[in-house]
ZALUMDO-977495 format. One record per residue: residue number from 1; chain; x, y, z of N, C-alpha, C in turn. Coordinates in steps of 0.2 Angstrom, whole numbers, padded with zeros to 4 digits, always signed. Each point is the difference from the previous one (the first is absolute). Layout:
FIBA  num  cadena    nxx    nyy    nzz   caxx   cayy   cazz    cxx    cyy    czz
FIBA  NUM       A      X      Y      Z      X      Y      Z      X      Y      Z
...
# end
This chain:
FIBA  num  cadena    nxx    nyy    nzz   caxx   cayy   cazz    cxx    cyy    czz
FIBA    1       A  -0566  +0715  +0567  -0007  +0000  -0002  +0000  -0002  -0007
FIBA    2       A  -0005  -0005  -0002  +0000  -0002  -0007  -0003  +0005  -0004
FIBA    3       A  +0002  +0000  -0007  -0004  +0004  -0005  -0002  -0004  -0005
FIBA    4       A  -0003  +0004  -0005  -0003  -0002  -0006  +0002  +0004  -0006
FIBA    5       A  +0001  -0004  -0006  +0000  +0004  -0006  -0006  +0002  -0004
FIBA    6       A  -0005  -0003  +0003  -0006  +0003  -0002  -0003  +0006  +0002
FIBA    7       A  -0005  +0004  -0004  -0003  +0004  +0003  -0005  -0002  +0005
FIBA    8       A  -0001  +0004  +0005  -0005  -0002  +0006  -0007  -0001  -0004
FIBA    9       A  -0003  -0005  +0002  -0007  -0002  -0002  -0005  +0005  +0004
FIBA   10       A  -0004  +0002  -0004  -0005  +0006  +0002  -0006  -0005  +0004
FIBA   11       A  -0001  +0002  +0006  -0005  -0004  +0004  -0006  +0005  +0001
FIBA   12       A  -0005  -0002  -0002  -0006  +0004  +0002  -0004  -0003  +0005
FIBA   13       A  -0002  +0003  +0005  -0004  -0003  +0006  -0007  +0003  +0000
FIBA   14       A  -0005  -0004  -0001  -0007  +0001  +0000  -0003  -0001  +0006
FIBA   15       A  -0003  +0004  +0004  -0003  -0001  +0007  -0006  +0004  +0001
FIBA   16       A  -0003  -0001  +0005  -0005  +0004  +0002  +0002  +0004  +0007
FIBA   17       A  -0001  +0006  +0000  +0003  +0005  +0005  -0002  -0004  +0007
FIBA   18       A  -0005  -0003  +0001  -0001  -0004  +0006  +0005  -0005  +0002
FIBA   19       A  +0004  -0002  -0004  +0006  -0004  +0000  +0006  +0004  +0000
FIBA   20       A  +0000  +0005  +0002  +0007  +0004  +0000  +0005  -0002  +0004
FIBA   21       A  -0002  -0003  +0006  +0005  -0002  +0005  +0004  -0007  -0004
FIBA   22       A  -0004  -0004  -0004  +0003  -0006  -0003  +0005  +0002  -0005
FIBA   23       A  -0003  +0006  -0004  +0005  +0003  -0006  +0007  +0003  +0003
FIBA   24       A  -0001  +0002  +0007  +0007  +0003  +0003  +0004  -0006  +0002
FIBA   25       A  -0003  -0005  +0003  +0004  -0005  +0002  +0004  -0004  -0006
FIBA   26       A  -0004  -0001  -0005  +0002  -0003  -0006  +0007  +0005  -0003
FIBA   27       A  -0001  +0007  -0001  +0005  +0003  -0002  +0006  +0000  +0004
FIBA   28       A  -0001  -0001  +0007  +0007  +0000  +0004  +0003  -0006  -0002
FIBA   29       A  -0003  -0006  +0000  +0003  -0007  -0002  +0002  +0000  -0007
FIBA   30       A  -0003  +0005  -0005  +0003  +0000  -0007  +0008  +0004  +0000
FIBA   31       A  +0001  +0004  +0005  +0007  +0003  +0001  +0005  -0004  -0003
FIBA   32       A  +0001  -0006  +0002  +0005  -0004  -0001  +0001  -0002  -0008
FIBA   33       A  -0006  +0000  -0004  +0000  -0001  -0007  +0002  +0008  -0003
FIBA   34       A  -0002  +0005  +0003  +0001  +0006  -0003  +0008  +0002  +0001
FIBA   35       A  +0003  -0002  +0006  +0007  +0001  +0001  +0004  -0004  -0005
FIBA   36       A  -0002  -0006  -0002  +0003  -0004  -0005  +0000  +0002  -0007
FIBA   37       A  -0005  +0006  -0001  -0001  +0003  -0007  -0005  -0005  -0004
FIBA   38       A  -0004  -0005  +0004  -0004  -0004  -0004  -0006  +0002  -0001
FIBA   39       A  -0004  +0006  +0004  -0006  +0002  -0001  +0000  +0007  +0001
FIBA   40       A  -0006  +0003  -0003  -0002  +0007  +0002  -0007  +0001  +0001
FIBA   41       A  -0003  +0000  +0006  -0006  -0001  +0002  -0003  +0007  +0000
FIBA   42       A  -0007  +0000  -0003  -0004  +0006  -0001  -0007  -0001  +0003
FIBA   43       A  -0003  +0005  +0003  -0007  -0001  +0003  -0003  +0007  +0000
FIBA   44       A  -0006  +0001  +0001  -0002  +0007  -0001  +0000  +0005  +0006
FIBA   45       A  +0004  -0002  +0005  +0002  +0004  +0005  +0006  +0005  -0003
FIBA   46       A  +0003  -0003  -0005  +0006  +0004  -0003  -0002  +0006  -0006
FIBA   47       A  -0006  +0000  +0000  -0003  +0005  -0004  +0002  +0007  +0003
FIBA   48       A  +0003  +0004  -0004  +0003  +0007  +0002  -0006  +0005  +0000
FIBA   49       A  +0000  +0004  +0005  -0006  +0005  +0001  +0000  +0005  -0007
FIBA   50       A  -0007  +0001  -0002  -0001  +0003  -0006  +0000  -0004  -0006
FIBA   51       A  +0003  -0007  +0000  +0000  -0005  -0005  -0006  -0002  -0001
FIBA   52       A  -0003  -0002  -0006  -0006  -0003  -0002  +0000  -0007  +0001
FIBA   53       A  -0004  -0003  +0005  +0001  -0006  +0004  -0002  -0006  -0005
FIBA   54       A  -0005  +0001  -0004  -0002  -0005  -0005  +0005  -0001  -0004
FIBA   55       A  +0003  +0005  -0003  +0005  -0001  -0006  +0006  -0003  +0004
FIBA   56       A  +0002  +0002  +0005  +0007  -0003  +0004  -0002  -0008  +0001
FIBA   57       A  -0006  -0001  +0002  -0001  -0008  +0002  +0000  -0003  -0007
FIBA   58       A  -0003  +0002  -0006  +0001  -0003  -0006  +0005  +0000  -0003
FIBA   59       A  +0005  +0005  +0001  +0006  +0000  -0003  +0005  -0006  +0003
FIBA   60       A  -0001  -0001  +0008  +0005  -0004  +0003  -0003  -0007  -0001
FIBA   61       A  -0006  -0001  +0000  -0003  -0006  -0002  +0001  -0003  -0006
FIBA   62       A  +0001  +0004  -0006  +0002  -0002  -0006  +0008  -0002  +0000
FIBA   63       A  +0003  +0004  +0004  +0008  -0002  -0001  +0002  -0005  +0005
FIBA   64       A  -0005  -0003  +0004  +0003  -0005  +0005  +0001  -0008  -0003
FIBA   65       A  +0005  -0003  +0002  +0002  -0006  -0002  -0004  -0006  +0004
FIBA   66       A  -0001  +0003  +0007  -0003  -0005  +0005  -0005  +0004  +0003
FIBA   67       A  -0007  -0002  +0001  -0005  +0003  +0003  -0002  -0003  +0006
FIBA   68       A  +0000  +0002  +0006  -0002  -0003  +0005  -0007  +0002  +0003
FIBA   69       A  -0005  -0005  +0001  -0007  +0002  +0002  +0000  -0002  +0007
FIBA   70       A  -0001  +0005  +0005  +0000  -0003  +0007  -0008  -0001  +0001
FIBA   71       A  -0001  -0006  +0000  -0007  -0002  +0000  -0003  +0000  +0008
FIBA   72       A  -0006  +0003  +0000  -0004  +0000  +0006  -0007  +0001  -0001
FIBA   73       A  -0005  +0000  +0004  -0006  +0001  -0001  -0002  +0008  -0003
FIBA   74       A  +0005  +0005  +0003  +0000  +0006  -0002  +0002  +0001  -0007
FIBA   75       A  +0006  -0004  -0002  +0001  +0000  -0007  -0005  -0002  -0005
FIBA   76       A  -0003  -0005  +0001  -0005  -0003  -0004  -0006  +0004  +0000
FIBA   77       A  -0003  +0005  +0006  -0004  +0005  +0000  +0002  +0006  -0004
FIBA   78       A  +0006  +0001  -0001  +0002  +0007  -0003  -0002  +0000  -0008
FIBA   79       A  -0003  +0004  -0002  -0002  +0000  -0007  +0007  +0002  -0004
FIBA   80       A  +0004  +0005  +0002  +0006  +0001  -0003  +0005  -0005  +0000
FIBA   81       A  +0001  -0003  +0006  +0005  -0006  +0000  -0003  -0006  -0004
FIBA   82       A  -0006  -0002  +0001  -0002  -0007  -0003  -0001  +0002  -0008
FIBA   83       A  -0004  +0005  -0001  -0003  +0001  -0007  +0005  +0003  -0005
FIBA   84       A  +0004  +0004  +0003  +0005  +0004  -0005  +0007  -0003  +0001
FIBA   85       A  +0003  +0001  +0006  +0007  -0002  +0000  +0000  -0008  -0001
FIBA   86       A  -0004  -0004  +0003  +0001  -0007  -0001  -0001  -0002  -0006
FIBA   87       A  -0006  +0003  -0004  -0001  -0002  -0006  +0005  +0001  -0006
FIBA   88       A  +0003  +0006  +0001  +0006  +0002  -0004  +0006  -0005  +0001
FIBA   89       A  +0001  -0001  +0006  +0005  -0004  +0003  +0000  -0007  -0003
FIBA   90       A  -0006  -0004  -0001  +0000  -0006  -0003  -0001  +0000  -0007
FIBA   91       A  -0002  +0006  -0003  +0001  +0001  -0008  +0008  -0001  -0001
FIBA   92       A  +0004  +0004  +0003  +0006  +0000  +0000  +0004  -0008  +0001
FIBA   93       A  -0003  -0003  +0005  +0003  -0006  +0002  -0001  -0005  -0006
FIBA   94       A  -0007  -0001  -0002  -0002  -0004  -0005  +0005  +0001  -0007
FIBA   95       A  +0001  +0006  -0001  +0004  +0002  -0006  +0007  +0000  +0001
FIBA   96       A  +0002  -0003  +0005  +0008  -0001  +0001  +0004  +0006  +0002
FIBA   97       A  -0004  +0006  +0001  +0004  +0006  +0002  +0002  +0001  +0006
FIBA   98       A  -0003  -0004  +0005  +0001  +0002  +0007  -0002  -0007  +0004
FIBA   99       A  +0002  -0001  +0006  +0000  -0005  +0004  -0005  +0003  +0006
FIBA  100       A  -0006  -0003  +0001  -0005  +0002  +0006  +0001  -0005  +0005
FIBA  101       A  +0000  +0002  +0006  +0002  -0004  +0006  -0005  +0002  +0006
FIBA  102       A  -0005  -0005  +0001  -0005  +0003  +0005  +0004  -0001  +0007
FIBA  103       A  +0000  +0004  +0005  +0002  -0001  +0006  -0006  +0000  +0005
FIBA  104       A  -0001  -0005  +0003  -0006  +0000  +0005  +0001  +0003  +0007
FIBA  105       A  -0002  +0005  +0001  +0002  +0004  +0006  -0006  -0001  +0006
FIBA  106       A  -0006  +0000  -0002  -0006  -0002  +0005  -0004  -0005  -0003
FIBA  107       A  -0003  -0004  +0004  -0005  -0006  -0002  -0005  +0003  -0005
FIBA  108       A  -0001  -0003  -0005  -0005  +0003  -0005  -0003  -0006  -0004
FIBA  109       A  -0006  +0002  -0004  -0003  -0006  -0004  +0003  +0003  -0006
FIBA  110       A  +0006  -0003  -0002  +0003  +0003  -0007  +0001  -0006  -0005
FIBA  111       A  -0001  -0006  +0002  +0002  -0006  -0005  -0004  +0000  -0006
FIBA  112       A  -0006  +0003  +0000  -0004  +0001  -0006  +0002  +0006  -0005
FIBA  113       A  +0004  +0004  +0003  +0001  +0006  -0004  +0005  -0002  -0006
FIBA  114       A  +0001  +0006  -0005  +0004  -0002  -0006  +0007  -0002  +0001
FIBA  115       A  +0003  +0003  +0006  +0007  -0001  +0002  +0000  -0006  +0004
FIBA  116       A  -0006  -0004  +0001  +0000  -0006  +0005  +0004  -0005  -0004
FIBA  117       A  +0001  +0000  -0007  +0004  -0006  -0001  +0008  +0001  -0001
FIBA  118       A  +0002  +0005  +0002  +0007  +0002  +0001  +0003  -0002  +0007
FIBA  119       A  +0006  -0002  +0000  +0003  -0003  +0006  +0001  +0007  +0004
FIBA  120       A  -0002  -0001  +0006  +0000  +0005  +0005  +0005  -0001  +0005
FIBA  121       A  +0002  +0006  +0004  +0005  +0000  +0005  -0004  +0003  +0006
FIBA  122       A  +0002  -0003  +0007  +0006  -0004  +0001  -0002  -0006  -0001
FIBA  123       A  +0004  -0005  +0002  -0001  -0008  -0002  -0007  -0002  +0003
FIBA  124       A  -0003  -0004  -0005  -0007  -0003  +0002  -0005  +0005  -0001
FIBA  125       A  +0002  +0006  -0001  -0005  +0007  +0000  -0003  +0001  +0006
FIBA  126       A  +0005  -0002  +0006  -0003  +0002  +0006  +0001  +0007  +0002
FIBA  127       A  -0006  +0004  +0001  +0001  +0007  +0001  +0005  +0002  +0005
FIBA  128       A  +0003  +0006  -0002  +0006  +0002  +0004  -0003  +0001  +0008
FIBA  129       A  -0005  +0003  +0001  -0003  +0001  +0007  -0001  -0005  +0004
FIBA  130       A  +0000  -0007  -0003  -0001  -0006  +0003  +0007  -0004  +0002
FIBA  131       A  +0005  +0003  -0002  +0006  -0002  +0002  +0002  +0002  +0007
FIBA  132       A  +0003  -0006  +0003  +0002  +0002  +0008  +0006  +0005  -0001
FIBA  133       A  +0005  -0001  -0004  +0006  +0005  +0000  -0002  +0004  -0007
FIBA  134       A  -0002  +0006  +0001  -0002  +0005  -0007  +0006  +0000  -0003
FIBA  135       A  +0007  +0001  +0003  +0006  +0001  -0005  +0001  -0006  -0004
FIBA  136       A  -0001  -0006  +0003  +0001  -0007  -0004  -0005  +0000  -0006
FIBA  137       A  -0006  +0003  +0001  -0005  +0000  -0006  +0003  +0005  -0005
FIBA  138       A  +0003  +0005  +0002  +0002  +0005  -0006  +0006  -0003  -0002
FIBA  139       A  +0005  -0003  +0004  +0006  -0003  -0004  -0002  -0005  -0005
FIBA  140       A  -0005  -0005  +0001  -0003  -0004  -0005  -0002  +0004  -0006
FIBA  141       A  -0003  +0005  +0001  -0003  +0004  -0006  +0006  +0003  -0004
FIBA  142       A  +0005  +0002  +0004  +0005  +0004  -0004  +0004  -0005  -0004
FIBA  143       A  +0001  -0007  +0004  +0004  -0005  -0004  -0004  -0002  -0006
FIBA  144       A  -0007  +0000  +0000  -0004  -0001  -0007  +0002  +0005  -0004
FIBA  145       A  +0000  +0007  +0002  +0001  +0005  -0005  +0007  +0000  -0003
FIBA  146       A  +0005  -0002  +0004  +0007  +0000  -0002  +0000  -0006  -0006
FIBA  147       A  -0003  -0005  +0001  +0000  -0006  -0004  -0003  +0003  -0008
FIBA  148       A  -0005  +0004  +0001  -0003  +0003  -0005  +0004  +0004  -0005
FIBA  149       A  +0003  +0005  +0005  +0005  +0005  -0003  +0005  -0004  -0004
FIBA  150       A  +0003  -0006  +0003  +0006  -0004  -0003  -0003  -0003  -0006
FIBA  151       A  -0006  -0002  -0001  -0002  -0003  -0006  -0002  +0005  -0005
FIBA  152       A  -0001  +0007  +0002  -0002  +0005  -0004  +0007  +0002  -0004
FIBA  153       A  +0005  +0000  +0005  +0006  +0003  -0003  +0004  -0006  -0005
FIBA  154       A  -0002  -0005  +0002  +0002  -0006  -0005  -0004  -0001  -0006
FIBA  155       A  -0004  +0005  -0001  -0004  -0001  -0007  -0006  -0005  +0001
FIBA  156       A  -0001  -0003  +0006  -0005  -0006  +0001  -0007  +0002  +0001
FIBA  157       A  -0001  +0006  +0001  -0007  +0002  +0003  -0006  -0002  -0005
FIBA  158       A  +0001  +0001  -0006  -0005  -0002  -0006  -0002  -0007  +0002
FIBA  159       A  +0005  -0005  +0000  -0002  -0007  +0001  -0002  -0001  +0007
FIBA  160       A  +0002  +0003  +0005  -0003  +0000  +0007  -0008  +0002  +0000
FIBA  161       A  -0001  +0005  -0004  -0007  +0003  +0000  -0004  -0005  -0003
FIBA  162       A  +0003  -0003  -0006  -0005  -0006  -0003  -0001  -0006  +0005
FIBA  163       A  +0005  -0001  +0004  -0001  -0006  +0004  -0005  +0002  +0005
FIBA  164       A  +0000  +0006  +0003  -0004  +0002  +0005  -0008  +0001  -0003
FIBA  165       A  -0001  +0002  -0006  -0005  +0002  -0002  -0004  -0005  -0004
FIBA  166       A  +0004  -0006  -0002  -0003  -0006  -0003  +0001  -0005  +0005
FIBA  167       A  -0004  -0002  +0005  +0000  -0005  +0005  +0000  -0007  -0004
FIBA  168       A  +0002  -0005  +0002  -0001  -0007  -0002  -0007  -0002  +0001
FIBA  169       A  -0002  -0006  -0003  -0006  -0003  +0001  -0003  -0001  +0007
FIBA  170       A  +0004  -0003  +0004  -0002  -0001  +0007  -0001  +0006  +0003
FIBA  171       A  +0006  +0005  +0000  -0001  +0006  +0004  -0006  +0004  -0002
FIBA  172       A  -0003  +0000  -0007  -0006  +0003  -0002  -0006  -0003  +0003
FIBA  173       A  +0000  -0007  +0000  -0005  -0004  +0002  +0000  +0002  +0008
FIBA  174       A  +0004  +0000  +0003  +0001  +0002  +0007  -0003  +0007  +0001
FIBA  175       A  +0001  +0005  -0004  -0002  +0007  +0001  -0008  +0000  +0000
FIBA  176       A  -0003  -0005  -0005  -0007  +0001  -0001  -0003  -0004  +0007
FIBA  177       A  +0004  -0005  +0002  -0003  -0004  +0005  +0000  +0005  +0007
FIBA  178       A  +0005  +0004  +0001  +0000  +0005  +0006  -0006  +0006  -0002
FIBA  179       A  -0001  +0001  -0006  -0005  +0005  -0001  -0008  -0004  +0002
FIBA  180       A  +0000  -0006  -0002  -0006  -0004  +0001  -0001  +0000  +0008
FIBA  181       A  +0005  -0001  +0004  +0000  -0001  +0008  -0003  +0007  +0002
FIBA  182       A  +0003  +0005  -0003  -0002  +0007  +0002  -0007  +0002  -0001
FIBA  183       A  -0002  -0002  -0006  -0007  +0001  -0002  -0005  -0003  +0005
FIBA  184       A  +0001  -0007  +0001  -0003  -0004  +0004  -0001  +0002  +0007
FIBA  185       A  +0005  +0003  +0003  +0000  +0002  +0007  -0004  +0006  +0001
FIBA  186       A  +0001  +0005  -0006  -0004  +0006  +0001  -0007  -0001  -0002
FIBA  187       A  -0002  -0005  -0005  -0007  -0001  -0002  -0003  -0004  +0006
FIBA  188       A  +0003  -0004  +0003  -0003  -0003  +0006  -0002  +0005  +0005
FIBA  189       A  +0004  +0005  +0001  -0003  +0005  +0006  -0005  +0004  -0003
FIBA  190       A  -0001  +0001  -0006  -0006  +0003  -0004  -0006  -0004  +0002
FIBA  191       A  +0001  -0007  -0001  -0006  -0005  +0001  -0002  +0001  +0007
FIBA  192       A  +0005  +0001  +0004  -0003  +0000  +0007  -0004  +0006  +0002
FIBA  193       A  +0002  +0005  -0003  -0004  +0006  +0000  -0007  +0000  -0003
FIBA  194       A  +0000  -0003  -0006  -0007  -0002  -0003  -0004  -0004  +0004
FIBA  195       A  +0003  -0006  +0004  -0004  -0004  +0004  -0002  +0002  +0007
FIBA  196       A  +0003  +0006  +0002  -0001  +0003  +0007  -0006  +0002  +0001
FIBA  197       A  -0003  -0001  +0005  -0007  +0001  +0001  -0002  +0009  -0001
FIBA  198       A  +0005  +0003  +0002  -0001  +0008  -0002  +0003  +0002  -0006
FIBA  199       A  +0001  -0005  -0004  +0004  +0002  -0007  -0005  +0002  -0006
FIBA  200       A  -0006  +0003  +0003  -0005  +0002  -0006  +0003  +0004  -0006
FIBA  201       A  +0004  +0004  +0001  +0003  +0004  -0004  +0004  -0004  -0006
FIBA  202       A  +0002  -0006  +0003  +0004  -0005  -0005  -0004  -0004  -0003
FIBA  203       A  -0006  -0001  +0000  -0004  -0005  -0002  -0001  +0000  -0008
FIBA  204       A  +0000  +0006  -0002  +0000  +0002  -0007  +0006  -0003  -0004
FIBA  205       A  +0006  -0001  +0004  +0007  -0002  -0003  -0001  -0008  -0001
FIBA  206       A  -0004  -0003  +0004  +0000  -0007  +0000  -0002  -0003  -0007
FIBA  207       A  -0005  +0003  -0004  -0001  -0002  -0006  +0003  +0004  -0006
FIBA  208       A  +0004  +0005  +0002  +0003  +0004  -0005  +0007  -0003  -0002
FIBA  209       A  +0001  +0002  -0006  +0008  -0003  -0003  +0005  +0006  +0002
FIBA  210       A  +0005  -0003  +0001  +0007  +0004  +0003  +0002  +0005  -0005
FIBA  211       A  +0000  -0002  -0007  +0002  +0004  -0005  -0004  +0007  +0000
FIBA  212       A  -0007  +0000  +0000  -0004  +0005  +0001  +0001  +0005  +0006
FIBA  213       A  +0002  -0004  +0005  +0000  +0004  +0007  +0007  +0004  -0001
FIBA  214       A  +0005  -0003  -0002  +0007  +0003  -0001  -0001  +0006  -0004
FIBA  215       A  -0004  +0000  -0005  -0001  +0005  -0005  -0004  +0005  +0003
FIBA  216       A  -0005  -0001  +0003  -0004  +0005  +0004  +0004  +0004  +0005
FIBA  217       A  +0003  -0004  +0004  +0005  +0002  +0005  +0005  +0005  -0002
FIBA  218       A  +0003  -0002  -0006  +0004  +0005  -0003  -0003  +0007  -0002
FIBA  219       A  -0006  -0001  -0003  -0003  +0006  -0002  -0002  +0004  +0007
FIBA  220       A  -0001  -0003  +0005  -0002  +0004  +0007  +0006  +0003  +0002
FIBA  221       A  +0006  -0004  +0000  +0006  +0004  +0001  +0002  +0006  -0003
FIBA  222       A  -0002  +0000  -0007  +0002  +0005  -0004  -0005  +0005  -0001
FIBA  223       A  -0005  -0001  +0004  -0006  +0004  +0001  -0004  +0002  -0006
FIBA  224       A  -0001  -0005  -0004  -0003  +0002  -0007  -0007  -0002  +0001
FIBA  225       A  -0002  -0004  +0006  -0006  -0002  +0001  -0003  +0001  +0007
FIBA  226       A  -0006  +0002  +0001  -0002  +0000  +0008  +0000  -0006  +0002
FIBA  227       A  +0002  -0001  +0008  -0001  -0006  +0002  -0005  -0001  +0004
FIBA  228       A  -0002  -0006  +0003  -0005  -0001  +0004  +0002  -0005  +0006
FIBA  229       A  -0005  -0002  +0005  +0003  -0003  +0005  +0004  -0006  -0001
FIBA  230       A  -0003  -0004  -0004  +0003  -0006  -0003  +0008  +0001  -0002
FIBA  231       A  +0000  +0005  -0005  +0007  +0002  -0004  +0004  +0002  +0006
FIBA  232       A  -0002  +0005  +0004  +0003  +0003  +0005  +0004  -0005  +0004
FIBA  233       A  -0004  -0005  +0003  +0002  -0005  +0005  +0005  -0005  -0004
FIBA  234       A  -0001  -0002  -0006  +0004  -0005  -0003  +0006  +0003  -0003
FIBA  235       A  -0001  +0006  -0003  +0006  +0003  -0003  +0006  +0002  +0005
FIBA  236       A  -0002  +0002  +0006  +0004  +0001  +0006  +0004  -0006  +0003
FIBA  237       A  -0002  -0006  -0002  +0002  -0006  +0004  +0007  -0002  -0003
FIBA  238       A  +0005  +0000  +0005  +0006  -0002  -0004  +0001  -0007  -0003
FIBA  239       A  -0004  -0005  +0003  +0000  -0007  -0003  -0003  +0000  -0008
FIBA  240       A  -0006  +0004  -0001  -0003  +0001  -0006  +0006  +0003  -0005
FIBA  241       A  +0003  +0005  +0003  +0006  +0003  -0004  +0006  -0005  -0003
FIBA  242       A  +0001  -0004  +0006  +0005  -0005  -0001  -0001  -0005  -0006
FIBA  243       A  -0007  -0002  +0001  -0002  -0006  -0005  +0000  +0004  -0007
FIBA  244       A  -0002  +0006  -0001  +0000  +0003  -0006  +0006  +0002  -0003
FIBA  245       A  +0005  +0001  +0004  +0007  +0001  -0003  +0004  -0006  -0001
FIBA  246       A  -0001  -0004  +0004  +0003  -0007  -0001  -0003  -0004  -0006
FIBA  247       A  -0007  +0001  -0001  -0003  -0004  -0006  +0003  +0003  -0006
FIBA  248       A  +0001  +0007  -0001  +0002  +0004  -0005  +0008  -0003  -0002
FIBA  249       A  +0003  +0001  +0006  +0007  -0003  -0001  +0001  -0007  -0002
FIBA  250       A  -0005  -0004  +0002  +0001  -0007  -0002  -0001  -0001  -0007
FIBA  251       A  -0005  +0005  -0002  +0000  +0000  -0008  +0006  +0001  -0004
FIBA  252       A  +0004  +0005  +0003  +0006  +0002  -0003  +0006  -0007  +0000
FIBA  253       A  -0001  -0003  +0006  +0005  -0005  +0001  -0001  -0006  -0004
FIBA  254       A  -0007  -0001  -0001  -0002  -0005  -0004  +0002  +0000  -0008
FIBA  255       A  +0000  +0007  -0002  +0002  +0000  -0007  +0009  -0002  -0001
FIBA  256       A  +0003  +0003  +0006  +0007  -0002  +0001  +0000  -0008  +0001
FIBA  257       A  -0003  -0003  +0003  +0000  -0007  +0001  -0001  -0004  -0006
FIBA  258       A  -0004  +0003  -0004  -0002  -0003  -0007  +0006  +0002  -0004
FIBA  259       A  +0005  +0005  -0001  +0005  +0001  -0004  +0006  -0005  +0003
FIBA  260       A  +0000  -0001  +0006  +0005  -0004  +0003  -0001  -0008  -0002
FIBA  261       A  -0006  -0002  +0000  -0002  -0006  -0003  +0002  -0002  -0006
FIBA  262       A  -0002  +0005  -0005  +0001  -0001  -0007  +0008  +0000  -0001
FIBA  263       A  +0003  +0003  +0004  +0008  -0001  -0002  +0003  -0006  +0002
FIBA  264       A  -0004  -0005  +0003  +0003  -0006  +0003  -0005  -0006  -0002
FIBA  265       A  -0002  -0001  -0007  -0004  -0005  -0002  +0002  -0007  +0002
FIBA  266       A  -0004  -0004  +0000  +0001  -0007  +0002  +0001  -0001  +0008
FIBA  267       A  +0001  +0005  +0004  +0002  +0000  +0007  -0007  +0002  +0004
FIBA  268       A  -0005  +0004  -0004  -0005  +0004  +0004  -0007  -0002  +0000
FIBA  269       A  -0002  -0006  -0003  -0006  -0002  -0001  -0004  +0001  +0006
FIBA  270       A  +0002  -0002  +0006  -0004  +0001  +0007  -0001  +0008  +0001
FIBA  271       A  +0006  +0003  -0001  +0000  +0007  +0002  -0005  +0003  -0006
FIBA  272       A  +0000  -0001  -0006  -0005  +0003  -0005  -0008  -0001  +0003
FIBA  273       A  -0001  -0007  +0002  -0006  -0001  +0002  -0002  +0004  +0006
FIBA  274       A  +0005  +0001  +0005  -0003  +0004  +0005  +0000  +0008  -0001
FIBA  275       A  +0005  +0001  -0005  -0001  +0008  -0002  -0007  +0001  -0003
FIBA  276       A  -0002  -0004  -0004  -0006  +0001  -0004  -0006  +0000  +0006
FIBA  277       A  +0001  -0004  +0004  -0006  +0000  +0005  +0000  +0007  +0004
FIBA  278       A  +0006  +0002  +0002  +0000  +0006  +0003  -0002  +0006  -0003
FIBA  279       A  +0001  +0000  -0007  -0002  +0005  -0004  -0007  +0000  -0001
FIBA  280       A  -0003  -0005  -0001  -0007  +0000  -0002  -0006  -0002  +0006
FIBA  281       A  +0003  -0003  +0005  -0004  -0001  +0005  +0000  +0004  +0007
FIBA  282       A  +0006  +0001  +0002  +0002  +0004  +0006  -0002  +0008  -0003
FIBA  283       A  +0002  +0001  -0006  -0001  +0007  -0003  -0006  +0001  -0003
FIBA  284       A  -0005  -0004  +0000  -0007  +0001  -0002  -0003  +0006  +0003
FIBA  285       A  +0000  +0005  -0004  -0004  +0006  +0002  -0007  +0000  +0004
FIBA  286       A  -0003  -0006  -0001  -0007  -0001  +0003  +0000  -0002  +0007
FIBA  287       A  +0006  -0002  +0003  +0000  -0004  +0006  -0001  +0005  +0006
FIBA  288       A  -0005  -0002  +0004  -0001  +0004  +0007  +0004  -0003  +0004
FIBA  289       A  +0001  +0004  +0007  +0005  -0003  +0005  +0000  -0007  +0002
FIBA  290       A  -0006  -0004  +0000  +0001  -0006  +0002  +0002  -0004  -0006
FIBA  291       A  -0002  +0001  -0006  +0002  -0004  -0006  +0007  +0002  -0001
FIBA  292       A  +0003  +0005  +0001  +0007  +0001  +0000  +0004  -0004  +0005
FIBA  293       A  -0003  -0001  +0006  +0004  -0003  +0005  +0000  -0007  -0002
FIBA  294       A  -0005  -0003  -0003  +0000  -0007  -0003  +0005  -0001  -0005
FIBA  295       A  +0000  +0004  -0005  +0005  +0000  -0006  +0007  +0000  +0003
FIBA  296       A  +0002  +0005  +0004  +0006  +0000  +0003  +0003  -0006  +0004
FIBA  297       A  -0005  -0002  +0004  +0002  -0007  +0003  +0002  -0005  -0004
FIBA  298       A  -0004  -0001  -0005  +0002  -0005  -0006  +0006  +0001  -0003
FIBA  299       A  +0001  +0007  -0002  +0006  +0002  -0003  +0007  -0001  +0004
FIBA  300       A  -0001  +0002  +0006  +0006  -0001  +0005  +0001  -0008  +0000
FIBA  301       A  -0005  -0004  +0000  +0002  -0007  +0001  +0003  -0003  -0006
FIBA  302       A  -0002  +0003  -0006  +0003  -0002  -0007  +0007  +0002  +0000
FIBA  303       A  +0001  +0007  +0001  +0007  +0003  +0000  +0005  -0004  +0005
FIBA  304       A  -0003  -0001  +0006  +0005  -0003  +0005  +0001  -0007  -0003
FIBA  305       A  -0004  -0004  -0003  +0002  -0006  -0003  +0005  +0000  -0005
FIBA  306       A  +0000  +0005  -0004  +0004  +0001  -0005  +0007  +0002  +0002
FIBA  307       A  +0000  +0004  +0005  +0007  +0002  +0003  +0003  -0006  +0004
FIBA  308       A  -0004  -0005  +0002  +0003  -0005  +0004  +0004  -0004  -0004
FIBA  309       A  -0002  -0001  -0007  +0003  -0004  -0005  +0008  +0002  -0001
FIBA  310       A  +0004  -0005  -0002  +0007  +0002  -0001  +0002  -0001  -0007
# end
């Protein structure tokens, strides 16, 4: 059995309890790394009786060198996993204090999320549940973790984090394009509801702007205002929610797009033109769903043309 002269890397597993079976499967496959003295994994089921659970989670999250996010619809829906554990994990990642690795366990709409810019496991971000051989999926995940541990032990994690957190110009443009595809797809379904003969509750949205809709729906979700039939119908629709979230995240990625462009003067004239169009036209707060679809269609064509250039 091979050994290491390094202290085991503390591994923090963030997951929804609805995905406990995936966490158990991962732990079984991590035993090889544990036997080699490479990792020491922690998760909230290790909290002892009588121990203050929040303090235990915070202590182990702060001590972790690698943080695994087991991504699924349940993880994204969990306020504690998403808003607390993931937020702190990404702060540590950006500061070079830890490496965050998303592990996609079930199909989910996750590319828009803050961790969507990070390289995910298994390969090609294919959800573990969709692998014909589940053991092969976990083997691929553990191999990725092993490589991360080796980099960490060699003192290369800071450089690796910078590489992952600062994608190149083409990668950033592709990320924006994928977000545009997602917005167009969800907004197209919203338009179908508006045009439907029985879509009376949707008619107000036809001439309303999305920014206003998103803000009012957020108020409804937080119960700060009373709802009505229109808001009740629209705010409960998953496609409206998807457009709002992706529009917000597109704005975040456009700022990164601009920073990457600025680091490559002389090579980015076309990218700069498209970035400006995306920022001021697609992100126009006064666009209603039909206008948004027209702006996105034009933007997709422009961005695809730029990406086809060599």
